[in-house]
C-alpha positions in Angstrom: 11.2 92.7 58.0 13.1 89.7 59.2 12.9 88.6 62.8 16.1 88.5 64.8 17.4 85.1 65.9 17.6 83.8 69.4 19.5 85.8 71.9 20.9 84.2 75.1 20.1 86.1 78.3 20.6 85.4 82.0 17.6 85.3 84.4 18.6 87.1 87.6 15.2 86.7 89.3 11.9 85.0 88.5 8.4 85.1 89.9 5.0 83.8 88.7 4.4 87.1 86.9 7.8 87.7 85.2 11.6 87.8 85.3 14.5 90.2 85.6 16.9 89.5 82.7 20.5 90.4 82.1 20.7 91.0 78.3 23.7 91.5 76.0 24.5 95.0 74.8 23.0 94.1 71.4 19.6 93.9 73.2 20.0 96.8 75.6 18.0 99.1 73.2 14.8 97.1 73.6 12.0 99.6 74.5 9.4 99.4 77.2 6.5 97.5 75.8 8.5 95.3 73.4 7.0 91.9 73.0 9.3 88.9 73.5 9.1 85.2 73.0 11.0 83.4 75.8 12.1 79.8 76.1 13.8 78.6 79.3 14.1 75.7 81.7 13.9 75.9 85.4 16.8 74.5 87.5 16.7 70.7 87.9 13.8 70.4 85.3 13.9 69.3 81.7 10.5 70.9 80.7 11.1 73.8 78.3 8.8 76.7 79.2 7.6 78.9 76.4 6.3 82.3 77.4 5.2 85.5 75.7 6.5 88.5 77.7 6.6 92.2 77.5 9.4 94.6 78.7 8.0 96.5 81.6 11.2 97.9 83.2 14.7 98.9 82.3 17.4 98.9 85.0 20.8 100.1 84.0 22.2 99.3 80.6 21.6 95.6 80.4 18.9 94.7 82.9 15.3 94.3 81.8 12.2 93.4 83.7 9.6 91.4 81.7 6.1 90.5 82.6 4.7 87.2 81.3 1.8 87.8 78.9 1.2 84.2 77.7 1.9 80.9 79.3 0.4 77.5 78.7 -1.3 76.1 81.8 1.2 73.3 82.3 4.1 75.8 82.0 2.4 78.1 84.5 1.9 75.2 86.9 5.6 74.3 86.7 6.6 77.9 87.2 4.3 78.2 90.3 5.7 75.0 91.8 9.3 76.2 91.3 8.7 79.7 92.7 6.9 78.2 95.8 9.8 75.9 96.4 12.3 78.9 96.7 13.3 80.1 100.1 11.8 83.4 101.1 13.9 86.4 100.1 
């Protein structure tokens, strides 16, 4: 079975433990528990963060909540610093 190529998604929210993603219709069928490989950059940073994640929530047709399952320590550190710099919501 061939693996699908990259799909561009939009991050609507991010925390140290996961993200809320807006996905295209072609990915709306992803089931809870689906494992994903994510690559993203944080605003004003050039470091590419690579993370394993799992779909833990579906919200409407095109919004998915994912929980990080694998992050390198330097990626986790960059993510923590970014999240801590955000204004309280």
